[in-house]
N, CA, C and O of each residue as an XYZ file, in Angstrom:
664
protein
N      50.218    286.362    133.820
C      50.480    285.834    135.125
C      50.718    284.150    134.540
O      50.053    283.869    133.542
N      51.413    283.299    134.977
C      51.922    282.041    134.741
C      50.759    280.714    135.234
O      50.190    280.738    136.324
N      50.623    279.948    134.524
C      49.371    279.260    135.237
C      50.040    278.123    134.593
O      50.683    278.114    133.544
N      49.650    276.704    135.801
C      50.197    275.321    135.641
C      48.640    274.561    134.870
O      47.763    274.400    135.719
N      48.304    274.182    133.669
C      47.186    273.829    133.116
C      47.526    272.804    132.192
O      48.586    272.467    131.664
N      46.009    272.274    132.115
C      45.913    271.134    131.090
C      45.953    271.936    129.352
O      45.459    272.987    128.941
N      46.617    271.073    128.805
C      46.533    271.484    127.351
C      45.880    270.021    126.559
O      46.498    268.969    126.715
N      44.695    270.040    125.773
C      44.291    269.295    125.101
C      45.142    268.087    124.151
O      45.968    268.697    123.471
N      45.189    267.170    123.984
C      45.980    266.495    122.601
C      45.140    265.268    122.416
O      44.003    265.196    122.881
N      45.755    264.217    121.673
C      45.011    263.037    121.401
C      44.073    263.254    120.106
O      44.220    264.148    119.272
N      43.039    262.215    120.106
C      42.195    262.394    118.833
C      40.799    262.441    119.480
O      40.586    262.404    120.692
N      39.867    262.530    118.490
C      38.540    262.521    119.055
C      38.161    261.419    119.669
O      38.506    260.335    119.200
N      37.257    261.503    121.017
C      36.976    260.610    121.623
C      37.997    259.680    122.403
O      37.800    258.628    123.010
N      39.233    260.465    122.171
C      40.364    259.825    123.111
C      41.192    260.798    123.481
O      42.129    260.907    122.690
N      41.224    261.671    124.513
C      41.900    262.825    125.052
C      42.925    262.432    125.653
O      42.985    261.349    126.234
N      44.086    263.468    125.571
C      45.433    262.965    126.122
C      45.416    264.451    126.518
O      45.040    265.364    125.783
N      45.889    264.578    127.818
C      46.842    266.255    128.275
C      47.953    266.212    128.887
O      48.356    265.393    129.713
N      48.564    267.351    128.351
C      49.562    268.011    128.703
C      49.507    268.576    129.874
O      48.552    269.321    130.094
N      50.402    268.384    130.795
C      50.505    269.505    131.981
C      51.295    270.252    131.595
O      52.491    269.975    131.500
N      50.735    271.461    131.263
C      52.023    272.614    130.756
C      51.968    273.838    131.647
O      50.956    274.058    132.312
N      53.077    274.686    131.689
C      53.065    275.819    132.275
C      53.055    276.895    131.179
O      53.948    276.747    130.345
N      52.150    278.061    130.980
C      51.722    278.523    130.113
C      51.170    280.177    130.858
O      50.895    280.504    132.012
N      51.187    280.714    129.919
C      50.754    282.246    129.940
C      49.324    282.243    129.968
O      48.673    281.653    129.105
N      48.694    282.999    131.108
C      47.140    282.794    130.975
C      46.680    283.376    129.892
O      45.658    282.850    129.454
N      47.112    284.351    129.263
C      46.535    285.261    128.143
C      46.277    284.054    127.004
O      45.280    284.078    126.282
N      47.114    283.179    126.939
C      47.458    282.261    125.442
C      46.402    281.356    125.297
O      45.671    281.223    126.278
N      46.148    280.675    124.245
C      44.938    279.708    124.202
C      45.397    278.763    124.835
O      46.585    278.522    125.046
N      44.247    278.029    125.257
C      44.480    276.403    125.963
C      45.576    275.423    125.176
O      46.644    275.063    125.671
N      45.086    275.060    123.830
C      46.217    274.351    122.954
C      47.362    275.179    122.557
O      48.242    274.591    121.928
N      47.518    276.371    122.789
C      48.325    277.431    122.412
C      49.948    277.575    122.884
O      50.355    276.579    123.482
N      50.676    278.381    122.751
C      51.871    278.553    123.097
C      52.230    278.278    124.418
O      51.722    279.004    125.273
N      53.028    277.350    124.798
C      53.284    276.964    126.807
C      54.673    277.090    126.649
O      55.312    276.988    125.602
N      55.194    277.384    128.085
C      56.597    277.624    128.266
C      57.403    275.986    128.313
O      58.409    275.606    127.715
N      56.559    275.303    129.209
C      57.234    273.873    129.519
C      56.487    273.196    129.795
O      55.517    273.581    130.449
N      56.641    271.866    129.396
C      55.789    270.746    129.155
C      56.389    270.161    130.879
O      57.594    270.057    131.106
N      55.261    269.818    131.995
C      55.946    269.172    133.167
C      55.147    267.980    133.490
O      55.237    267.430    134.587
N      54.219    267.493    132.375
C      53.761    266.057    132.849
C      52.677    265.900    131.919
O      52.489    266.827    131.131
N      52.025    265.021    131.876
C      50.929    264.635    131.215
C      49.621    263.442    131.739
O      49.937    262.370    132.255
N      48.854    263.652    131.617
C      47.670    262.782    131.953
C      46.208    262.298    131.156
O      45.443    263.048    130.549
N      46.082    260.934    131.337
C      45.019    260.167    130.446
C      44.168    259.934    131.393
O      44.345    259.210    132.372
N      43.008    260.689    131.051
C      41.798    260.433    131.717
C      40.994    258.819    131.341
O      40.042    258.495    132.053
N      41.395    257.984    130.334
C      40.962    256.836    130.427
C      41.253    256.067    130.994
O      40.408    255.225    131.296
N      42.732    255.920    131.490
C      42.906    255.121    132.380
C      42.524    254.602    133.339
O      41.370    255.016    133.229
N      42.494    253.867    134.469
C      41.888    253.422    135.728
C      42.757    254.577    136.442
O      43.719    255.224    136.027
N      42.018    254.599    137.754
C      42.690    255.591    138.886
C      44.041    254.996    139.239
O      45.031    255.695    139.457
N      44.033    253.515    139.289
C      44.969    252.664    140.174
C      46.514    252.603    138.943
O      47.710    252.540    139.225
N      46.125    252.632    138.171
C      47.296    252.790    136.847
C      48.463    253.901    137.151
O      47.985    255.034    137.211
N      49.313    253.869    137.273
C      50.762    254.745    137.423
C      50.474    255.573    136.189
O      49.987    256.688    136.372
N      50.722    255.152    134.918
C      50.326    255.604    133.498
C      49.632    256.747    133.457
O      49.949    257.648    132.680
N      48.516    256.847    134.362
C      47.247    257.736    133.990
C      47.973    259.394    134.660
O      47.611    260.407    134.062
N      48.745    259.523    135.605
C      49.271    260.606    135.318
C      50.552    260.852    135.435
O      50.745    261.013    136.640
N      51.846    261.009    134.682
C      52.917    261.362    134.988
C      53.424    262.974    135.038
O      52.953    263.879    134.349
N      54.250    263.066    135.796
C      54.845    264.513    136.689
C      56.072    264.392    136.748
O      56.725    263.394    137.051
N      56.414    265.404    136.460
C      58.335    266.169    136.654
C      57.675    267.007    137.945
O      57.022    268.036    137.774
N      57.872    266.567    138.933
C      57.825    266.993    140.667
C      58.846    268.036    140.979
O      58.613    268.897    141.828
N      59.816    267.993    140.410
C      60.885    268.935    140.452
C      60.633    270.352    139.802
O      60.834    271.383    140.442
N      60.025    270.349    138.045
C      59.835    271.220    137.763
C      58.565    272.159    138.238
O      58.502    273.385    138.154
N      57.375    271.079    138.860
C      56.410    271.765    139.232
C      56.369    272.527    140.100
O      55.708    273.561    140.005
N      57.274    272.117    141.493
C      57.593    272.895    142.711
C      58.324    274.147    142.417
O      58.174    275.170    143.086
N      59.310    274.020    141.154
C      60.120    274.990    140.740
C      59.252    276.306    140.457
O      59.316    277.410    140.997
N      58.424    275.837    139.443
C      57.476    276.969    138.575
C      56.341    277.591    139.975
O      55.802    278.694    140.073
N      56.292    276.679    140.695
C      55.023    277.262    141.592
C      55.962    278.330    142.756
O      55.448    279.274    143.356
N      57.296    277.944    142.868
C      57.946    278.849    143.424
C      58.212    280.002    142.867
O      58.273    281.007    143.574
N      58.371    280.050    141.808
C      58.474    281.106    140.836
C      57.042    282.325    140.346
O      57.020    283.434    139.813
N      55.871    281.264    140.940
C      54.483    282.047    140.962
C      53.603    281.494    139.626
O      52.762    282.153    139.013
N      53.965    280.304    139.382
C      52.901    279.955    138.502
C      51.742    279.488    139.730
O      52.063    279.345    140.910
N      50.681    279.335    139.327
C      49.174    278.819    139.931
C      48.615    277.807    138.938
O      48.364    278.027    137.753
N      48.454    276.639    139.619
C      47.633    275.934    139.278
C      46.401    276.260    138.789
O      46.027    277.377    139.147
N      45.427    275.479    137.886
C      44.074    275.690    137.657
C      43.554    274.553    138.493
O      44.359    273.654    138.733
N      42.214    274.439    139.021
C      41.658    273.900    139.706
C      41.754    272.376    139.297
O      41.989    271.651    140.263
N      41.652    271.861    138.334
C      41.458    270.689    137.614
C      43.027    269.751    137.963
O      43.025    268.645    138.503
N      44.291    270.493    137.516
C      45.636    270.505    137.717
C      45.822    270.340    139.224
O      46.684    269.597    139.692
N      44.883    271.147    140.049
C      45.338    270.891    141.693
C      45.090    269.472    141.885
O      45.858    268.642    142.372
N      43.748    269.281    141.373
C      43.338    267.994    141.844
C      44.332    266.752    141.229
O      44.655    265.731    141.836
N      44.615    267.035    140.220
C      45.547    265.844    139.682
C      47.077    265.638    140.533
O      47.651    264.574    140.767
N      47.558    267.206    140.941
C      48.266    267.010    141.713
C      48.605    266.556    142.747
O      49.675    266.197    143.238
N      47.055    266.621    143.213
C      47.039    265.945    144.991
C      46.751    264.873    144.773
O      46.683    264.225    145.817
N      46.412    264.000    143.421
C      46.247    262.503    143.644
C      47.747    261.995    143.528
O      48.134    260.923    143.994
N      48.640    263.022    142.760
C      50.293    262.777    142.853
C      50.808    263.058    144.293
O      52.000    262.835    144.504
N      50.081    263.495    145.240
C      50.503    264.178    146.406
C      51.810    265.184    146.401
O      52.838    265.108    147.075
N      51.437    266.106    145.459
C      52.595    267.222    145.181
C      52.050    268.307    146.159
O      52.690    268.985    146.963
N      50.492    268.307    145.851
C      49.847    269.541    146.773
C      48.764    268.875    147.516
O      48.476    267.678    147.543
N      48.186    269.935    148.151
C      46.971    269.504    149.207
C      46.140    269.226    148.226
O      46.502    269.680    147.141
N      44.769    268.414    148.230
C      43.924    268.304    147.579
C      42.941    269.315    147.749
O      42.453    269.339    148.879
N      42.436    270.312    146.794
C      41.373    271.316    146.811
C      40.092    270.671    147.589
O      39.706    269.502    147.598
N      39.509    271.941    148.306
C      38.165    271.339    149.156
C      37.395    270.947    147.979
O      37.801    271.335    146.884
N      36.329    270.223    148.052
C      35.328    269.825    147.039
C      34.263    270.994    147.411
O      34.059    271.529    148.501
N      33.535    271.258    145.913
C      32.469    272.050    146.144
C      31.448    271.723    146.624
O      31.410    270.541    146.964
N      30.146    272.591    146.884
C      28.820    271.974    147.117
C      28.117    272.243    145.935
O      28.067    273.378    145.462
N      27.377    270.925    145.248
C      26.301    270.741    144.363
C      26.000    269.762    144.725
O      26.624    268.702    144.659
N      24.582    270.062    145.342
C      23.675    268.788    145.745
C      23.415    268.279    144.459
O      23.704    267.095    144.287
N      22.865    268.997    143.384
C      22.397    268.459    142.145
C      23.381    267.709    141.518
O      22.881    267.039    140.615
N      24.514    267.559    141.624
C      25.568    266.941    141.013
C      25.539    265.557    140.907
O      26.335    264.970    140.173
N      24.614    264.917    141.634
C      24.427    263.162    141.731
C      22.888    263.003    141.007
O      22.294    261.931    140.897
N      22.451    264.163    140.598
C      20.735    263.866    140.023
C      20.999    263.987    138.595
O      21.739    264.892    138.209
N      20.457    263.150    137.748
C      20.487    262.894    136.482
C      19.760    264.075    136.035
O      18.840    264.595    136.666
N      20.318    264.558    134.673
C      19.807    265.795    134.129
C      17.991    266.088    134.043
O      17.321    266.978    134.566
N      17.599    264.969    133.184
C      16.338    264.469    133.077
C      15.544    264.720    134.329
O      14.572    265.475    134.361
N      15.982    264.086    135.298
C      15.274    264.183    136.522
C      15.366    265.618    137.232
O      14.445    265.975    137.967
N      16.436    266.407    137.019
C      16.705    267.939    137.341
C      15.315    268.756    136.731
O      14.652    269.641    137.272
N      15.152    268.135    135.456
C      14.264    268.942    134.747
C      13.241    268.695    135.109
O      12.618    269.749    135.240
N      12.383    267.461    135.489
C      11.421    267.107    135.766
C      10.876    268.220    137.323
O       9.891    268.928    137.531
N      12.023    267.893    138.079
C      11.637    268.339    139.416
C      11.474    269.879    139.306
O      10.690    270.492    140.031
N      12.214    270.450    138.407
C      12.078    272.027    138.107
C      10.709    272.083    137.718
O       9.952    272.782    138.391
N      10.235    271.395    136.644
C       8.869    271.496    136.219
C       7.909    271.535    136.897
O       6.947    272.214    136.538
N       7.885    270.674    138.311
C       6.975    270.690    139.251
C       6.904    271.749    140.270
O       5.923    272.117    140.917
N       8.090    272.165    140.298
C       8.088    273.532    141.095
C       7.806    274.638    140.659
O       7.410    275.515    141.427
N       7.950    274.864    139.256
C       7.452    276.131    138.389
C       5.623    276.394    138.958
O       5.334    277.425    139.567
N       4.629    275.393    138.668
C       3.722    275.838    138.961
C       3.083    275.978    140.581
O       1.931    276.338    140.824
N       4.019    275.641    141.514
C       3.844    275.769    142.817
C       4.616    277.304    142.925
O       4.505    277.926    143.982
N       5.137    277.688    142.168
C       5.798    279.200    142.452
C       4.626    280.027    141.817
O       4.260    281.060    142.378
N       4.133    279.671    140.861
C       3.074    280.628    139.921
C       1.960    280.940    141.139
O       1.501    282.074    141.271
N       1.554    279.789    142.048
C       0.296    279.952    142.697
C       1.159    280.864    143.967
O       0.509    281.740    144.538
N       2.292    280.688    144.291
C       2.481    281.647    145.251
C       2.674    283.211    144.671
O       2.476    284.204    145.371
N       3.045    283.248    143.443
C       3.170    284.703    143.111
C       1.286    284.887    142.958
O       0.881    286.018    143.227
N       0.513    284.135    142.666
C      -0.558    284.740    142.502
C      -1.166    285.333    144.124
O      -1.738    286.390    144.390
N      -0.808    284.282    144.938
C      -1.213    284.392    146.057
C      -0.661    285.811    146.948
O      -1.349    286.393    147.787
N       0.943    286.254    146.486
C       1.289    287.584    146.887
C       1.073    288.705    146.723
O       1.439    289.497    147.590
N       0.378    289.185    145.512
C      -0.600    290.344    145.166
C      -1.731    290.317    146.362
O      -1.765    291.105    147.308
N      -2.293    289.657    146.211
C      -3.365    289.796    147.132
C      -3.095    290.122    148.646
O      -3.945    290.676    149.343
N      -1.775    289.719    149.142
C      -1.149    289.718    150.563
C      -0.911    291.298    150.369
O      -1.447    292.152    151.075
N      -0.087    291.543    149.379
C       0.533    293.121    149.230
C      -0.733    293.967    149.147
O      -0.533    295.130    149.500
N      -1.987    293.693    148.771
C      -3.053    294.794    148.381
C      -3.372    295.120    149.914
O      -3.318    296.249    150.402
N      -3.742    293.846    150.651
C      -4.095    294.094    151.891
C      -3.497    295.088    152.626
O      -4.044    296.056    153.154
N      -1.796    294.638    152.622
C      -1.174    295.622    153.035
C      -0.723    296.876    153.142
O      -0.131    297.418    154.075
N      -1.096    297.332    151.985
C      -1.174    298.647    151.316
C      -2.081    299.220    151.678
O      -1.905    300.255    152.320
N      -3.651    298.654    151.336
C      -4.870    299.155    152.524
C      -4.769    299.497    154.017
O      -5.337    300.452    154.546
N      -3.987    298.615    154.627
C      -3.757    298.889    156.049
C      -2.908    300.031    156.070
O      -3.322    300.998    156.710
N      -1.637    300.132    155.415
C      -0.940    301.211    155.161
C      -1.544    302.643    155.177
O      -1.123    303.511    155.942
N      -2.657    302.863    154.201
C      -3.291    303.848    153.769
C      -4.273    304.053    155.190
O      -4.505    305.215    155.524
N      -4.652    303.307    155.741
C      -5.717    303.784    156.826
C      -4.513    303.915    157.857
O      -5.120    304.631    158.653
N      -3.431    303.780    158.359
C      -2.657    304.255    159.094
C      -1.929    305.721    158.913
O      -1.618    306.404    159.889
N      -1.696    306.123    157.562
C      -0.966    307.217    157.383
C      -1.932    308.256    157.886
O      -1.241    308.981    158.603
N      -2.664    308.525    157.887
C      -3.640    309.512    158.363
C      -3.511    310.033    159.930
O      -3.417    311.158    160.421
N      -3.546    308.770    160.457
C      -3.339    308.928    161.981
C      -2.006    309.411    162.174
O      -1.879    310.480    162.771
N      -0.898    308.747    161.731
C       0.647    309.116    161.986
C       0.611    310.659    161.416
O       1.145    311.579    162.035
N       0.199    310.767    160.668
C       0.197    312.587    159.991
C      -0.183    313.250    160.992
O       0.503    314.189    161.398
N      -1.741    312.778    161.790
C      -2.384    313.959    162.497
C      -1.547    313.928    163.806
O      -1.560    314.922    164.532
N      -0.708    312.663    164.193
C       0.186    312.689    165.617
C       1.456    313.610    165.398
O       2.013    314.156    166.351
N       1.875    313.747    164.108
C       3.191    314.431    163.838
C       2.569    315.493    164.114
O       2.848    315.960    165.219
N       1.396    316.367    163.164
C       0.875    317.433    163.425
C       0.761    317.971    164.893
O       1.018    319.139    165.183
N       0.410    317.154    165.671
C       0.279    317.419    166.998
C       1.359    317.553    167.808
O       1.730    318.344    168.675
N       1.649    316.841    167.437
C       3.542    316.826    168.084
C       4.280    318.264    167.751
O       4.966    318.792    168.625
N       4.138    318.795    166.633
C       4.863    319.895    166.079
C       4.129    321.170    166.856
O       4.738    322.226    167.025
N       2.867    320.989    167.276
C       2.184    322.326    167.867
C       2.493    322.620    169.276
O       2.389    323.731    169.797
N       2.937    321.383    169.934
C       3.387    321.120    171.158
C       4.873    321.583    171.042
O       5.298    322.657    171.468
N       5.230    321.112    170.731
C       7.199    321.788    170.462
C       6.797    322.876    169.143
O       6.801    322.709    167.924
N       6.497    323.911    169.905
C       6.845    324.926    168.998
C       8.281    325.654    168.526
O       8.505    326.717    169.105
N       9.014    325.333    167.810
C      10.220    325.888    167.331
C      10.611    327.274    167.869
O       9.854    328.219    167.645
N      11.722    327.450    168.548
C      11.814    328.640    168.883
C      12.279    329.432    167.827
O      12.571    328.736    166.854
N      12.454    330.617    167.662
C      12.406    331.126    166.431
C      14.028    331.999    166.872
O      14.438    332.626    167.850
N      14.467    331.679    165.805
C      16.005    331.997    165.356
C      16.445    333.049    164.974
O      15.646    333.342    164.085
N      17.213    333.885    165.024
C      17.557    334.964    164.723
C      17.862    334.973    163.005
O      18.533    334.000    162.662
N      17.529    335.788    162.024
C      17.681    335.128    160.844
C      19.281    335.498    160.532
O      19.729    336.515    161.061
N      19.972    334.852    159.854
C      21.167    334.424    159.684
C      21.690    335.854    158.616
O      21.090    335.905    157.542
N      22.735    336.955    158.872
C      23.057    337.673    157.894
C      23.781    337.093    156.825
O      24.735    336.416    157.205
N      23.596    337.162    155.480
C      24.117    336.260    154.860
C      25.348    337.478    154.358
O      25.029    338.664    154.278
N      26.728    337.010    154.051
C      27.483    338.142    153.677
C      27.511    338.229    152.122
O      27.149    337.203    151.547
N      27.833    339.149    151.448
C      27.875    339.491    150.123
C      28.907    338.342    148.991
O      30.117    338.236    149.191
N      28.442    337.830    148.234
C      29.035    337.012    147.562
C      30.723    337.539    146.978
O      30.732    338.588    146.334
N      31.616    337.073    147.126
C      33.015    338.058    146.292
C      33.211    337.124    144.955
O      33.322    335.917    144.738
N      33.195    338.281    144.205
C      33.213    337.934    142.878
C      34.591    337.694    142.519
O      35.436    338.498    142.912
N      34.989    336.530    141.710
C      36.405    336.712    141.140
C      36.624    337.465    140.038
O      35.620    337.604    139.339
N      37.623    338.005    139.647
C      38.172    339.075    138.516
C      38.329    338.168    137.202
O      39.126    337.242    137.057
N      37.557    338.559    136.444
C      37.652    337.624    135.281
C      38.608    337.946    134.279
O      38.426    339.012    133.691
N      39.874    337.048    133.865
C      40.957    337.320    133.238
C      40.578    337.335    131.747
O      41.434    337.573    130.895
């Protein structure tokens, strides 16, 4: 399957990406069919040099069945070649990792307390269920006596036919 994706280039701490048409089985920076643009994430969004795209070639490859990755879809959306993909819902994204970890550690003791309380509730439910079980069994037996099943004639079984062995 053909994908329109980013291929990384540049040097350490200064990435530059090529927008390429590649088979999905090939590695990220490996063999590709055609280079159709470039993307420089270090430049500000207002600069035209940030995204360079050959619009005709991209439309051609999309018509041939190439599918862009999510990141390339967003880049093409900025270049107004495709509709922007809808945003995902990650409410924790705006919170710093350190603060997320602090919040998780505060929630863990609460969860442990809830787990301790749950077994007590479960034991109480089991005790109630044990008390109710004999009552239910007695009620079933009483109903069974009232509704005596009609005696059916035993069905005659036909003798099984054995296939001759070869």
